[in-house]
C-alpha positions as CSV (number, residue, x, y, z in Angstrom):
1,X,136.5,66.3,156.3
2,X,137.1,62.8,157.8
3,X,138.1,62.0,161.4
4,X,141.7,61.1,160.5
5,X,142.4,64.5,158.6
6,X,140.8,66.5,161.5
7,X,143.1,64.8,164.0
8,X,146.2,65.5,161.9
9,X,145.4,69.2,161.5
10,X,144.8,69.5,165.2
11,X,148.2,68.0,165.9
12,X,149.9,70.4,163.6
13,X,148.3,73.4,165.3
14,X,149.6,72.3,168.6
15,X,153.3,72.6,167.6
16,X,155.5,75.4,166.1
17,X,156.8,73.2,163.4
18,X,153.3,72.2,162.7
19,X,152.1,75.8,162.4
20,X,154.9,76.6,159.9
21,X,154.0,73.5,157.8
22,X,150.3,74.5,157.9
23,X,151.1,78.0,156.6
24,X,153.3,76.6,153.8
25,X,150.5,74.1,152.9
26,X,147.8,76.8,152.6
27,X,150.2,79.1,150.6
28,X,150.8,76.3,148.1
29,X,147.1,75.6,147.8
30,X,146.4,79.3,147.1
31,X,149.2,79.5,144.5
32,X,147.8,76.4,142.8
33,X,144.5,78.2,142.4
34,X,146.1,81.3,140.6
35,X,147.2,81.5,136.9
36,X,151.0,81.3,136.4
37,X,152.7,84.7,136.1
38,X,153.8,85.5,132.5
39,X,157.5,85.5,131.8
40,X,157.3,88.8,129.7
41,X,155.1,91.6,130.8
42,X,153.9,93.8,127.8
43,X,154.6,97.5,128.1
44,X,151.7,99.8,127.8
45,X,151.2,100.8,124.1
46,X,151.6,104.4,123.1
47,X,150.8,105.4,119.5
48,X,153.7,107.3,117.8
49,X,153.5,111.1,117.7
50,X,152.6,112.2,114.1
51,X,155.5,113.8,112.2
52,X,154.8,117.4,111.6
53,X,155.5,118.7,108.1
54,X,158.1,121.4,107.9
55,X,156.5,124.8,107.4
56,X,156.8,126.3,103.9
57,X,159.6,128.9,103.7
58,X,158.4,132.4,104.2
59,X,159.5,135.2,102.0
60,X,161.5,138.0,103.5
61,X,159.5,141.1,104.2
62,X,158.8,143.0,101.0
63,X,160.4,140.2,98.8
64,X,158.0,137.7,97.1
65,X,158.8,134.1,97.6
66,X,160.7,132.6,94.6
67,X,159.3,129.2,93.7
68,X,160.7,129.0,90.2
69,X,162.9,126.2,88.8
70,X,165.7,126.1,86.4
71,X,165.1,125.2,82.7
72,X,167.9,124.0,80.5
73,X,168.4,126.3,77.5
74,X,171.4,124.5,75.9
75,X,173.8,123.5,74.6
76,X,172.9,120.0,75.5
77,X,175.5,117.3,76.1
78,X,176.4,115.2,73.1
79,X,176.3,111.5,74.1
80,X,179.2,109.4,73.2
81,X,181.2,112.5,72.2
82,X,184.6,112.1,70.8
83,X,187.0,113.1,73.5
84,X,189.8,111.4,75.5
85,X,188.1,108.9,77.7
86,X,184.8,109.1,76.0
87,X,181.5,110.1,77.6
88,X,179.1,113.0,77.1
89,X,180.5,116.3,76.1
90,X,179.2,119.8,75.8
91,X,180.4,123.2,74.5
92,X,181.7,125.6,77.2
93,X,180.0,129.0,77.6
94,X,182.6,131.6,78.6
95,X,180.4,134.6,78.9
96,X,176.8,135.8,79.2
97,X,175.4,139.3,78.6
98,X,171.8,140.1,79.3
99,X,170.0,143.1,77.8
100,X,169.6,145.8,80.4
101,X,165.8,146.3,79.8
102,X,164.6,143.3,77.8
103,X,165.0,140.0,79.8
104,X,164.3,137.9,76.7
105,X,167.4,139.2,74.9
106,X,170.6,137.4,75.9
107,X,174.0,137.0,74.3
108,X,176.4,134.1,75.1
109,X,180.0,133.6,74.1
110,X,181.0,130.0,73.5
111,X,184.6,128.8,74.0
112,X,184.8,127.4,70.4
113,X,181.4,128.3,68.9
114,X,181.3,132.1,68.6
115,X,178.6,134.5,69.8
116,X,174.9,133.4,70.0
117,X,171.8,135.5,70.6
118,X,168.3,134.8,71.8
119,X,165.4,137.2,71.7
120,X,162.8,134.9,73.2
121,X,164.4,134.0,76.6
122,X,166.4,131.0,75.3
123,X,163.7,129.1,73.3
124,X,165.8,129.6,70.2
125,X,169.3,130.8,69.4
126,X,171.0,132.4,66.4
127,X,174.7,132.3,65.7
128,X,176.1,135.8,65.0
129,X,179.8,135.3,64.3
130,X,180.2,132.3,62.0
131,X,181.9,134.3,59.3
132,X,184.4,136.0,61.6
133,X,188.1,135.2,61.7
134,X,187.7,133.0,64.8
135,X,185.0,131.3,66.8
136,X,187.1,131.1,70.0
137,X,185.5,133.4,72.6
138,X,186.4,134.4,76.1
139,X,184.0,137.3,77.1
140,X,181.1,139.3,76.0
141,X,179.5,142.6,77.3
142,X,176.6,144.9,76.4
143,X,176.9,148.7,76.8
144,X,174.2,149.5,79.4
145,X,173.6,153.0,78.0
146,X,173.1,151.7,74.4
147,X,172.2,147.9,74.3
148,X,172.8,147.9,70.5
149,X,176.6,148.2,71.2
150,X,178.1,144.8,72.0
151,X,181.7,143.9,72.7
152,X,182.9,140.3,72.2
153,X,186.4,139.3,73.3
154,X,188.0,136.5,71.2
155,X,190.3,133.9,72.6
156,X,189.6,131.7,75.6
157,X,191.8,132.4,78.6
158,X,191.1,129.2,80.6
159,X,194.4,127.5,80.2
160,X,192.8,124.4,78.8
161,X,194.5,122.2,76.2
162,X,191.7,123.2,73.8
163,X,191.5,126.9,74.8
164,X,192.4,128.6,71.6
165,X,193.8,132.1,71.1
166,X,191.8,135.0,69.6
167,X,192.2,137.8,67.1
168,X,191.1,140.8,69.1
169,X,187.8,142.5,70.1
170,X,184.7,142.2,68.0
171,X,182.5,145.3,68.1
172,X,178.9,145.5,67.0
173,X,176.8,148.7,67.0
174,X,173.6,147.0,65.7
175,X,172.8,144.3,68.2
176,X,175.1,141.7,66.7
177,X,174.0,141.9,63.1
178,X,177.4,143.1,61.9
179,X,180.8,143.2,63.5
180,X,184.1,145.0,63.3
181,X,187.3,143.4,64.5
182,X,189.5,145.6,66.6
183,X,192.9,144.1,67.2
184,X,194.9,147.2,68.1
185,X,197.2,147.1,65.2
186,X,197.8,143.5,65.6
187,X,198.8,143.7,69.3
188,X,195.7,141.7,70.3
189,X,196.3,139.0,67.7
190,X,196.9,135.5,69.2
191,X,196.0,136.8,72.6
192,X,193.0,135.9,74.8
193,X,190.4,138.2,76.4
194,X,189.3,137.2,79.9
195,X,186.7,139.8,80.7
196,X,185.2,143.1,79.5
197,X,183.9,146.1,81.4
198,X,181.8,148.8,79.7
199,X,181.2,152.2,81.2
200,X,177.5,152.4,82.2
201,X,177.2,156.0,80.9
202,X,179.4,155.9,77.8
203,X,179.3,152.9,75.3
204,X,182.7,154.0,73.9
205,X,184.6,153.6,77.1
206,X,185.6,150.0,77.5
207,X,188.2,148.0,79.5
208,X,189.4,144.5,78.5
209,X,191.6,142.0,80.4
210,X,194.2,140.6,78.1
211,X,195.8,137.2,78.8
212,X,197.9,134.7,76.9
213,X,196.3,131.5,78.1
214,X,195.0,130.4,74.6
215,X,196.6,127.3,73.1
216,X,199.5,128.3,70.8
217,X,198.9,131.9,71.7
218,X,201.5,134.7,71.7
219,X,203.2,134.6,75.1
220,X,205.3,137.1,77.0
221,X,204.1,140.6,76.0
222,X,201.3,143.1,75.8
223,X,199.2,141.5,78.5
224,X,197.3,143.9,80.7
225,X,194.1,145.9,81.2
226,X,193.6,147.8,78.0
227,X,191.3,150.8,77.7
228,X,189.5,152.4,74.8
229,X,187.6,155.7,74.8
230,X,186.5,155.6,71.1
231,X,184.7,152.3,70.9
232,X,187.7,150.2,70.2
233,X,189.4,152.2,67.5
234,X,192.5,152.9,69.7
235,X,193.6,151.3,72.9
236,X,196.0,152.1,75.8
237,X,197.5,149.6,78.2
238,X,196.7,151.0,81.7
239,X,198.8,148.4,83.6
240,X,202.1,148.5,81.7
241,X,203.8,149.8,84.8
242,X,202.8,146.7,86.7
243,X,203.4,143.9,84.2
244,X,203.0,143.1,80.6
245,X,203.9,139.5,80.7
246,X,201.5,138.1,83.3
247,X,197.9,137.1,82.6
248,X,195.1,139.4,83.6
249,X,192.1,137.3,84.5
250,X,189.4,139.8,85.5
251,X,188.3,143.5,85.3
252,X,185.3,144.7,87.2
253,X,183.9,148.3,87.4
254,X,182.0,150.0,90.2
255,X,178.9,150.9,88.3
256,X,178.0,153.7,90.7
257,X,181.5,155.2,90.1
258,X,182.9,154.1,86.7
259,X,186.3,155.6,87.6
260,X,186.8,152.9,90.2
261,X,187.9,149.5,88.8
262,X,189.3,146.3,90.2
263,X,191.7,144.0,88.2
264,X,193.2,140.6,88.9
265,X,196.5,139.2,87.6
266,X,198.1,135.8,88.4
267,X,201.5,134.3,88.2
268,X,204.8,135.8,89.3
269,X,205.6,138.4,92.0
270,X,203.1,140.9,90.6
271,X,200.1,138.5,91.1
272,X,197.2,140.0,93.1
273,X,194.2,142.4,93.0
274,X,194.7,145.9,91.8
275,X,192.4,149.0,92.2
276,X,192.2,152.3,90.4
277,X,190.0,155.2,91.4
278,X,190.8,157.4,88.4
279,X,189.7,155.4,85.4
280,X,192.7,153.3,84.7
281,X,195.8,155.2,85.8
282,X,197.0,152.6,88.3
């Protein structure tokens, strides 16, 4: 350090202003020797927590886990089908009845295609009623105590423009190979059958829900829950005291107590759910 610089520094130390300037000078020299502070300071990096896979659903105690999927058994949609508006169409299935002991034997009732049967779990199907007086179907049921006895209700009660009326109840006693039409002396003609309930202990005791929802059907009379005790040879309207002009849409039986049944009717002041505990005397 030369003589002139030493003299200047000494003069600065001897005054307050000089001391302040000296401190500022040394601070600037120190800052000049350091790297400039960055404008953005990076945050510490933390790797993301791995996403844990959801545990597989556990079966309820005593019940095996069901991992099965659904398989289409038909009918398949018909592409470019001829209907108002175009687009794929398919036949409606209005009823299904499964054999009580053989899971591969199933009957289906098609809205406009009659009764079909499979004996191999749906791999192939056989039409059973092509030669009957109508192919319009609304319901089907198997007698639990004798699976060879099958009841098919004709006429579709779905209030659609293409729901057609029926001719009565088709009864088979040989698993659908042959059929007898029971139309109760013509009373069931041009009506629709919504549902069928068969007594689990007696194949001859059957209830059918009769409606009039089929297109061009016979309206205004003889609707109700009809019962037979002789396999369809004769029938009795068990709900005539309630209404005979409103549509009965459902009949269900308590299988542990066949004398208890529930029926549904819609339209008008009598609409609602009805119950009997004595086999049909409402």
